[in-house]
N, C-alpha and C positions, 0 to 999 in steps of 0.2 A: 797650108799655114798664112798668119798672117803676114805685111810687109816687115811689121817690127815686133818682134817676141815680148810678150804683155811685159808690165812689169811684176804682176803677181803668179806670172808661169813660172815653174823648175825650167824652161828652157828647152835645148836640147840634151837627149838624155841615150846612153848605149845600156841595151839590154848584156847582162853577164849572164855565165851559163856556169853552173857548178857542177861535176862528176862526181856520184858517191858508188864507191867501189863495195862497200860492205851490203850484203842482203838485206832486202827489207821483206819480212812477214805478212801477209797482208789479212784480211779479215775472212779473206775466202778461204784461207787455207794455202795459196799458192807464195809462191815467192818470187821477187824481182832481183835475180843475183846482181845485176847494177842497174842503176838509173842516173837521170840528169834531170835540172830544175833551172828553168831560165826565170831570170827576176831582174828588176828594176830598182833603184834605189833614188832619192830624193833629200834632200838635206845632209846634213853633216852628223856623223855620232861622236857622242860628247864625250869627253876623257873614261867617265865614270861608266859608259856604255848603258846608261838606264833611258835614252829618250827615243829609242826604236819603239816602231808602230808597226805592226803589220795589218796589211790590205788582203781580205779576202774576196774572191770574186765568185758570181753567182754563176748560173750554167752556162751562159754562152760569154764568160767574161776571159780575160788573160792579163798577162804581166803588164801591160802598157795601159797605168792608169794615170799617168799624167804626162804632160810635154809635149814634145815632138821627137821623132827620130831623125828628120828632114827635115830641109826648107819645101820639099815637094810635099811635105805629108799636107791631107785635104783636112783633117781635123785633126785637134790633140789626142791623148787617153783618154778613158770613158769614164775617168771620175775627175778631169780639171775642174772641174769647177768647184771642187772640195778641196783638192789639193795642191798647196803650192805658198810663197810668201804671204801672209798677212789672209789667209783662206783658214778657212774653220780646220783643217788639218792644216795646221802651218809648218812650213819647211824651214822657218827659219827658229823653232824651237824642237821641233822633231825630225828624228832621222827613220824615213819610212821606205818600208819594204814590200814591193808588190810583186807575185809571183804568178806563174802559169802552173796549175794543180798539175800531179800524175793523172795521165790518161787524155790530157790535152792534147790541142791540134796547134801549139803556139810555138812550140820548141823545146816544152820538158817530155820527158818519155811516155810514148801513149801508141794509139792503135797506128800512128803514122810513120813511128821509130822503126827500124830493123831489131828485128829480133835476133841476140847472137846467137841462139841455137839455131836457128835457120837461113840467119844472112838474107830473109824476107822481113817486107812488113808484117808487124807482130797482126793487124786487120782484126778479126776478131778473134786471134787468140791471146788478146791482150787480156789481163784478169779486170775481173770486176773489182774497182776498188769503190771504196766506203769516205765519209766524212772522219772518220778515225784513223784510216789510213792518210789519208790528207792532212791531217796533224801531226802524225809521227814524222811524215815526212818534211812538214816544215820545221818541226822541232829540230831534225838534222841541219837543216840551212839554218836556224839560227846559232847551231853549236859551230857551224861553219864560219859565219860572221862576230863569233863571240860575243853572243848576245845571250845573258844568263836570264835576262826577265825582259819581257815585251811593256812598254809601258801602258799600252793597249792592243788589242787585236779587234780589227772592224771589218763589219761585212754586213751585207744586204742579203734580204731570202736565204739563198743556199751559202751565202758567205755567212751570213748570221749565224748559221747553225755550226759553221767551222769556228766561230769566235768562242760560241758556247760549248761545242767541245773540247776547247783547250783549256776551259775553266775547270772541265771534269777528269782531263786526261793529264793535264799539268798545271793544278791548281796553283804550285808555288812559284811559274814564270810568267803567271799574269796578272797585272796590278789593275786594268779597266777591260771590263767585256761591254763593247757597244754593237748591237743586234738591233739590224733595221728592216723592219717588215720580214719576220721569220718567224719560225716557230718549232715548238720542241720535237712533232713529228708531223708527219702528213695526214690531210683528210685522207677518207675514202675517195670522196673526189676529185683529190688531186693525182693519188695515184690514178685514178681512171684515166682523167686529161694524158697523164705521162705515156698511160698505154696506147691511148688512140695514136699519139704520135710516134711512139716506139712501131706499133703494127706499119705507119704509112711509111714507114723506111726499111722496116723490113719485106713488106708486101711488093717494094719495087721492085720491080725485074732485073734494075743493073746493080741490086746490093748484094749480089752472086754470095750468098752465105758469110757477108761481111769482109770478102776478098777481091773487091772489086778493082782495088788498086792495079791486082794483077790482069787486070782483064782491061786495063787502060780506062776503064769508066769510071763515072759518078752517078748514085745512085740519089740524081736534082729534085725530080717529082716527088721523093718519097722527103728530103730534106725540106721540101718546100713547103710540102703540106705540113709537115710538125711542125715548122715555124709560124705557119699559119693559126695552126690551133693555139699555139704559146700566145702570140700576141692577142689574141681574143681574148685569153685570160689573163694578159698584161692590164688589161683596162674593162673600165667597170661602164654598165649599160649605161650609167649618166655620161661618163666623160667620152664613149662612144659616140652616144647622141648628140652631144654638144661639139664636139671635133668632126663628125663627118653627116650626123642627121640622115635624111633620106635623099642628099645630095647626087646629081647626076655629073657625069663626065661631058656629056652634052644637052641637048636642049628637047631630046626624045628619045625613046622606048626603041629597040631595037629588034624585040621579038623573037631572039636565039638565045641559045645557050653558050655559047664561044665570046659575044662583046664582054668587056669591061664598061659596065653601064652606072655603077653606083659608087661613089667615091671610095666608101667603105672597101669594095671589091679592088677597088685601085689600090689601096693601100696596104692590104692583105696580100696582092700578089706583089709586089715591090718587095715588101718585107723579105718575102718568102724565096722570091728567085736572088736578091742580095745574099742573103744568109747561105743558099745551099750552095754559092760559087766560093764562099771564103771557111764553112766551115765542113767538119769532118764525120760522118753519120754516126762512125764506130764511137766517135767520142760523144756524140749526144746520146747515144744509147745509154753511155757510161756514166754521164753525169747523171740524164734521169732516175737511173736506179740509183746511184747514189742519195739523192733525193729521196726517193720511195722506202731506202732500207735504215735512213736515219731514223733512229727512237732510241738515245742513250738510255731512256727510263726503264725499256723494257730487261735490263740486267740487273732490275731493283725493284720486281714485282710491279712495274708501271707507276711507280713512289718517286714522281720526279722531284719532289722535294729530297728525298734519301740521293736520289741521283746528284744533285747540287750541292747536298751536303757540305763534300770537301772543297767546295770552291771558295778562293781566298779573294777572286776580286770585287772591285765594286760594278755595279751595272748601269748601265744606260740603254734600255731598251724603248726602240720606238717604232709604230706604227704608222699606216694611212687609213683614215676613217671609209674612204673608197675603195681601198684593198680588200675586194671577195674573195683572193687567192690565199691571202696571209692576212686577215683583217685581223682587228687591234684584240679580240676575245683572243686568239693564241698568242699575242703577245701576253697579255692579261695571264695567262698560264704560266708562263715562265715567270714573272713575277711574285704573282701568289704562292708558286713553290717555294721560291727564292725567300719569301716573308712569311715563311710557315711559325707558329706562335715559339716554335722552340727558338726562333732567331731574333727574339724582341728581348732575351735576357739580357742584363748590362755586363755580365760576365762576356756573353759570346760578343756582344757588340766591341765590347773593350780588345778582345784579344782578334777578333775578326778586323776590327776596323770601319766596320760601317755605317751608315748612316742613319742619326736618329731622327725624331720629329724636329722639325725645325726651332730652335728658340727663339728665332726672332717674330714666328708668328704666336700672336696672342688669342687666336681663337683653333683649337684642336678640329672643332666641328669645320672649319674650312681651309687649314692648311695641315696636309696629310703629307707622309714622307714619303708617301708612293701616290702619285698624281694623273691622273688622266686629264690633259688639256685639251679642250677642243667642242665648242657647243655641240658639232656634226657627229662628235662621239656618240654611240651605244649607250654609252652609262648615264648622257644628258647630265652633268654634274659640274659646275663651276667649283673649280679645287684652286686651292693655292700651292703656287708651285714655286721650289728655290729657283731663284734666277741672280742677275748681279749685273749690277749698270757700269761696273768697270769695262773700260774699253782697250785695259793695257795689253790685253790679246789678241784687238780689234774685234770682238764679238759685240754684239748688239741686239738688243730685240727688233723682232724683224719688224718690219712697215706694216701697218693696219691691225696690230694688237691693240687694244685697248682693255682700260681697268675699270669696271662700272665701280662707283661710288660705294656702293654696298657692303660689295667684296674687300674694297680697299681698307675699308675702315678695320678691318678684322685681320688686316696685314700689314706690318713695317718694312721697312728695307731690308731687304735681301728675298722679300718675297713679290710676287707678281700675280695677277690673276689676267686672262686674257680669252676673249672672243674671236669669232671666226666671220669674216664675212664671206660671202661669193668670190670677191675680187681677190681672197686670199690663196686660193689655189690649193697647190700641195706643201705649200711652204711653214716650216715649223714653228713653233714658240719656244723654242731653245731659243736660246741667247745667241748659240753657237751658229743661228743661220745665215747663210753666206749672202750677199745681197741680192737683189731679185736678177741683176743683168749677168750674175753667176749661174743662175737656176736654170736657165732658159729652155736648157735641153732636158729638163725634167717635164714630165707631163703635165700640162696644167691641171687636171682634173684632181691633183692629190691633193687631200686634206690631210696634214698629218697630226698625230695625239703622240704625247709623250708619255712615256711610264718611267718613272726614274727613282734612283733612293742616292741622288746627290744633296748633300747636305749644304745650307746658304754658303757657309766657311770656305766650301772645295768646289762650289759652282762656276767659279770662273779659272778654274784648272779640272774641269770634271774627268780629265784624264790626265 
């Protein structure tokens, strides 16, 4: 922790735990007779309880999203760059809730918890959980906190899937859905990567069928290999080349198989070793299965539009052009399904309060209600996207974004066109982009693209 808590930090936070005695029936057919969830909150819940915002974590995430637990903490929560006073998720405005999901290993009921039926850790006996199960448990947490509707549900990757599921399972309880680098279901290639990771764990001799805690050991090597595979998929080829290239740890080759010679080898081994010391192997298996099983459209004949038809939330969908595991095309699937012709009727728009084509843009050819913004995008189009010059909420356009004269001629205030340079790295064209100093921990290889259904009138308060 820094010698002084930064002014834009939520400061010292204390996790809270809530116990639920009512049974929870899971999608797998099994029931948890009781369970607990650990969570943190930042900001103040207003009198009308209308400013609550839920943060959903990804595969290896947890409840500690912002601030510090003690003065000895080496670093803040995993999304501290985005959560805090004046930050994109502004705790001066929102009451932010972040939890560790069921099956996790950071305090919520999971494989490391004691099974009330045996008095021993669940281990491999913990039931398989799904994204839908998580959302149902999160709804109980919302009830406990007295929150009938979230101002927004926000998440990236697996967290984005939870945000999407909220709009399907509890459409009346979500005003805004923010899905970042996510997908409506995994591709075969993604499932394959998860299976390789699982097999690395399952084949570790120290796994003992998932009951390694009883043996006093940890399948450290299996977890390490699983994490190494994961980190290969988290970085694009270009990003890995820019970060490591063929750099060596020393000035000569050792001509053996045991030495760590290349910089990229050192990186992967460090990430794997660090992860294997803090994460539970059974939890990793559960999280990857939840990713694989997520496919809400399957219950509707693979019709994602029909699946999203009940949704009442406004959507903000973001992706990264260099993300090949959750590419912009996967985000486009969500937007295309949401924006089917049936949703463009005046009756539907007025009843659902959805955005229409921005009236402040004079040229429909360049200003579209659903716009992909990035010249690095596979769509290769310069489009006019809703934005705001207001700094009331501390949101400003990201530095480095430029407006072409030709495109600007077709856009009036309330719209902006953007281009992207290599120096922009991952940063978003959203007016809610955090300053560069707050995004240093994010991979510098990622260029963002935004697909949104936000109108100019609501851009400065998009959630």
